[in-house]
C-alpha positions in Angstrom: 72.0 127.6 138.0 74.3 124.7 139.1 71.8 123.0 141.4 68.9 122.9 139.0 71.3 122.0 136.2 72.6 119.0 138.2 69.0 117.9 139.0 68.2 118.0 135.3 71.4 116.4 134.2 71.1 113.5 136.6 67.3 113.1 136.4 64.4 112.9 134.1 63.7 116.1 132.2 60.0 116.6 131.7 59.8 118.2 128.3 56.0 118.4 128.0 54.8 119.0 131.6 51.5 120.9 131.6 49.9 123.1 134.3 47.2 125.7 134.4 47.9 129.3 133.3 48.1 130.8 136.8 49.3 129.8 140.2 46.2 129.0 142.3 44.7 126.7 139.7 48.0 124.8 139.2 48.4 124.4 143.0 44.8 123.1 143.3 45.5 120.6 140.5 48.7 119.4 142.2 47.1 119.0 145.6 44.0 117.3 144.4 44.8 115.3 141.3 41.9 117.0 139.6 41.8 119.9 137.1 41.3 123.1 139.1 38.3 124.1 137.1 36.5 121.2 138.8 36.5 123.5 141.8 35.7 126.6 139.8 39.3 127.8 140.3 40.7 129.4 137.1 42.7 132.4 138.4 44.9 133.4 141.3 42.5 133.7 144.3 42.5 134.4 148.0 39.1 132.8 148.8 39.3 129.1 149.9 39.8 127.0 146.8 39.2 123.4 147.9 36.3 121.8 149.9 37.5 120.7 153.4 36.9 117.1 152.5 39.2 117.1 149.5 41.7 114.3 149.4 45.0 116.0 148.9 48.6 114.9 148.4 49.3 115.8 152.0 46.2 114.1 153.6 46.7 110.9 151.5 50.4 110.6 152.3 49.7 111.5 156.0 47.3 108.6 156.1 50.1 106.3 154.9 52.4 107.4 157.8 54.2 110.3 156.2 55.2 113.5 158.0 53.9 116.4 155.9 55.1 120.0 155.6 54.4 123.0 153.4 57.1 125.7 153.5 56.6 128.6 151.1 53.5 129.8 149.2 50.1 128.3 149.7 47.5 130.5 147.8 44.6 128.1 148.1 42.9 130.2 150.8 44.5 133.2 152.4 42.8 133.3 155.8 44.5 131.4 158.6 41.4 129.1 159.0 41.8 128.1 155.3 45.5 127.2 155.6 47.5 124.0 154.9 46.7 122.4 158.3 43.1 122.0 157.1 44.3 119.9 154.1 46.7 117.4 155.7 49.9 119.3 156.4 51.4 118.8 159.9 53.6 121.9 159.6 53.3 125.0 157.5 55.2 128.2 157.1 55.3 131.1 154.6 52.7 133.0 152.7 49.1 132.0 153.0 48.4 134.2 150.0 50.5 134.6 146.9 53.9 136.1 146.1 55.0 138.6 148.6 57.4 141.5 148.9 60.8 139.8 149.5 61.7 141.9 152.6 58.3 143.0 154.1 56.5 139.7 153.3 53.4 141.5 152.3 50.9 140.3 149.7 49.0 142.8 147.5 47.2 145.8 149.1 44.0 144.7 150.7 42.4 142.2 153.2 45.1 139.6 152.7 48.2 141.7 152.6 49.4 140.5 156.0 50.0 136.8 155.2 53.3 135.5 156.6 52.5 132.7 159.1 53.8 129.7 161.0 51.3 126.9 161.6 48.3 129.2 161.0 49.4 132.1 163.2 50.5 135.3 161.6 54.1 136.2 162.4 56.5 139.1 161.6 60.1 138.1 160.7 63.1 139.7 159.2 64.9 138.4 156.2 64.6 137.8 152.5 61.7 135.5 151.6 64.0 133.1 149.6 66.4 132.8 152.6 63.6 132.3 155.1 62.0 129.5 153.0 65.3 127.8 152.6 66.2 128.1 156.3 62.9 126.7 157.4 63.1 123.8 154.9 66.6 122.9 156.0 65.6 123.0 159.7 62.6 120.8 159.1 64.7 118.2 157.3 67.4 118.3 160.0 64.7 117.3 162.5 63.6 114.2 160.5 64.0 110.7 161.9 63.7 107.6 159.6 59.9 108.2 159.2 58.9 109.0 155.6 58.0 112.5 154.8 56.5 114.8 152.1 58.0 118.2 152.0 56.4 120.8 149.6 58.6 123.8 149.1 56.9 126.3 146.8 59.3 129.3 146.6 57.8 132.7 145.8 60.7 133.2 143.4 60.7 134.3 140.7 57.4 136.0 141.2 57.3 139.8 141.3 58.1 142.0 143.2 61.8 141.2 143.1 64.6 142.6 145.4 68.0 140.9 145.3 71.3 141.6 147.0 74.3 142.8 145.2 76.0 139.4 145.2 73.2 137.8 143.2 73.1 140.8 140.8 76.9 140.5 140.3 76.6 136.8 139.5 74.4 138.0 136.6 76.3 141.1 135.5 76.6 139.6 132.0 72.9 140.7 131.6 73.1 144.4 130.7 69.4 145.2 130.9 68.6 145.9 134.6 65.3 144.1 134.5 66.7 141.0 133.0 69.6 141.0 135.4 67.3 141.4 138.4 65.1 138.5 137.2 68.2 136.3 136.7 69.5 137.3 140.1 66.2 136.1 141.6 66.7 132.7 139.8 70.3 132.4 141.0 69.2 133.1 144.6 66.5 130.4 144.3 68.9 127.9 142.9 71.3 128.5 145.8 68.3 127.9 148.2 67.5 124.7 146.4 71.1 123.6 146.8 70.8 124.2 150.6 67.8 121.9 150.7 69.5 119.2 148.7 72.6 119.5 151.0 70.4 119.0 154.0 69.1 115.7 152.5 72.7 114.6 151.9 73.7 115.4 155.5 70.8 113.3 156.8 71.8 110.5 154.3 68.3 110.7 152.9 69.0 111.7 149.3 69.2 108.1 147.9 65.7 107.4 149.2 64.1 110.7 148.3 62.3 111.6 145.0 62.9 115.3 144.3 60.5 117.1 141.9 61.1 120.5 140.5 58.0 122.0 138.8 56.6 125.4 137.9 53.1 126.7 138.2 52.8 128.7 135.0 54.8 130.2 132.2 56.7 133.4 132.5 55.1 136.9 132.7 55.0 138.8 129.4 58.2 140.8 128.7 56.4 144.1 129.5 55.5 142.9 133.0 56.2 145.6 135.6 58.1 145.1 138.8 55.8 146.1 141.7 52.2 146.3 140.6 49.7 146.1 143.4 52.2 145.3 146.1 52.9 147.7 149.0 56.0 149.7 148.6 58.0 151.2 145.7 59.8 148.7 143.5 60.4 150.9 140.6 59.3 150.3 137.1 61.8 147.7 135.7 60.4 145.2 133.2 61.1 141.8 134.6 59.0 139.6 132.4 60.3 137.1 129.9 59.4 135.4 126.7 58.8 131.6 126.6 60.1 131.1 123.1 59.7 128.9 121.1 56.4 128.6 122.9 53.6 131.1 122.2 52.5 133.7 124.7 52.8 133.8 128.5 51.3 133.4 131.9 47.4 133.8 132.1 47.0 132.3 128.6 46.3 128.7 127.5 48.8 128.8 124.7 51.9 126.6 125.3 53.8 129.5 126.8 51.3 129.8 129.6 50.7 126.2 130.5 53.8 124.1 129.3 56.6 124.4 131.9 60.0 122.9 132.6 60.0 120.0 135.1 62.5 117.5 136.6 62.1 114.2 138.4 65.3 113.2 140.2 65.8 110.0 142.3 69.3 108.6 142.4 69.4 104.9 141.8 65.7 104.8 140.9 65.5 107.1 137.8 68.1 107.2 135.1 69.0 110.4 133.3 66.6 110.9 130.4 64.2 113.2 128.6 60.5 112.4 128.7 58.6 114.0 125.8 55.2 112.5 126.5 52.6 115.0 127.7 52.1 115.0 131.5 50.0 117.3 133.8 50.3 118.5 137.4 47.2 116.3 138.2 49.4 113.2 137.6 51.5 113.6 140.7 48.9 112.7 143.2 48.1 109.2 141.8 51.8 108.7 141.0 53.0 109.5 144.6 50.1 107.7 146.2 51.1 104.5 144.4 54.7 104.9 145.3 53.8 105.5 149.0 51.1 102.7 149.2 48.1 105.1 149.6 45.1 103.0 148.7 42.3 105.5 148.3 42.2 107.9 145.3 40.1 111.1 145.3 36.7 111.1 143.7 36.9 111.4 139.9 40.7 111.9 139.6 41.9 113.5 136.3 45.5 112.4 136.8 47.3 109.1 135.9 50.1 107.1 137.5 53.0 108.2 135.4 55.7 106.2 137.2 56.1 103.7 134.3 56.9 106.6 131.9 59.4 108.1 134.4 61.1 104.8 134.9 61.2 104.1 131.2 60.7 107.3 129.1 61.1 105.3 125.9 58.0 103.3 126.5 55.1 103.8 124.0 51.8 104.9 125.5 48.4 105.7 124.0 47.7 109.4 123.2 46.1 111.1 126.2 43.9 114.1 126.6 45.1 117.1 128.6 42.8 120.0 129.5 43.1 123.5 130.9 40.4 126.1 131.5 41.6 129.7 131.2 40.8 132.7 133.5 37.1 132.8 134.3 36.5 130.2 131.6 37.0 132.7 128.9 39.4 130.4 127.1 40.0 126.6 127.1 42.7 124.4 125.7 42.6 120.7 125.0 45.5 118.6 123.8 45.1 115.0 122.4 48.2 113.4 120.9 49.9 116.0 118.8 46.8 118.1 118.2 45.7 121.0 120.3 42.4 123.0 120.4 42.2 126.5 121.8 38.7 128.0 122.3 38.2 131.7 123.0 34.7 132.9 123.9 33.3 136.1 122.6 33.8 139.0 125.0 33.3 142.7 124.5 34.7 143.6 121.0 36.4 140.2 120.7 34.8 137.6 118.6 34.7 133.9 119.5 37.6 131.9 118.0 38.5 128.3 117.4 42.1 127.4 116.8 43.6 124.0 116.0 47.4 123.4 116.0 49.6 120.4 115.3 52.2 120.7 118.0 54.5 118.2 116.5 55.0 120.4 113.4 54.2 123.8 115.0 55.3 124.1 118.6 54.8 127.9 118.4 51.1 127.6 117.5 51.5 129.9 114.6 49.3 128.0 112.0 45.6 127.7 112.8 44.4 124.5 111.0 40.8 124.7 112.1 39.5 125.3 108.5 41.9 122.8 106.9 41.2 120.0 109.4 37.4 120.1 110.2 37.2 116.4 111.2 40.0 116.8 113.8 38.5 120.0 115.0 35.2 118.3 115.5 36.8 115.4 117.4 38.7 117.7 119.8 35.6 119.8 120.4 33.7 116.6 121.2 36.4 115.7 123.7 36.4 119.2 125.2 32.7 119.1 125.7 33.0 115.7 127.4 35.9 116.6 129.7 34.6 120.0 130.7 31.2 118.7 131.9 32.7 118.1 135.4 33.9 121.7 135.8 32.5 123.4 138.9 31.3 120.1 140.4 33.2 120.7 143.7 33.0 124.5 144.0 33.5 125.8 147.6 30.3 127.2 149.0 31.0 129.3 152.2 
């Protein structure tokens, strides 16, 4: 993937960037600067996720004079009246719900299946979802003046279901397994779209003054993940999931494979090529971008920190920080402090409650549960978990 590879090679690689284990929670955290569980959001959801008075990345930057746009996947409220315009975006286009069929642009069967929109009005269009998102993003950039802007481009790729043209499949013919080749083709297609967006910035001579972030919303699907699932249409039964080795497990879990994802921050002339190994979280981007843009007001009870100093100097030493993630329906929870990580699993059905303690510096794959051997560290992380989780559900949307 030449465009992503170049962004990574010339930017700051975020080697310990944490998110939540599913898409809607991570998006809520990114938009609000708060852990998604504060809003009761722990899984992909179509009901409205954020109260209307939530300070968001878009509303804060808009208050500082930025043009704002979301082009791609929203999934923080799948009705038109819950869309991005309610949360500070001047322009929006794409899926109000989650991932969609690449050609019919339909979400899963049910109330929110018809979801493709422009500025809150449902529309029908032809074309591959990745191409449409790239086209719209390029057109929006081409219309820019010298006014600052915030453009959020959440591609649906590489979410299922996947359909890719022969040229993207041929670019990955070295993968002999059909499912693996299809997933790789989807990645190659997305990389090409990212290249188009970067080229548009270059044409407008905006690249030197633009911070580009590439982030993910959760770890990969499990290897046995099927192609189509609950989406309308027949997509076959190819296995298009992946492993997250050396990290443990996958999307929907609070092990590292579910919540630790690749990331890149790239800003020519401002950020030098480097690797940043300090733990970060999606909640950090709101306070970081607000400071860079001169936004004065932070949201109530932010969980994120301004991480610009670490981005600018990845070698600087910082105090250990605590990072938290609630799993689906609060059945699990994870807390990292320094090199230590606690995973709590509640009793459910035939499953017993479980406490796991890992030293990530020595065991990145979370294979050795040290809860019995390190009772003092276990107790300290449990204390921190109790303290940090007390604010969960304090801003739940009440319709």
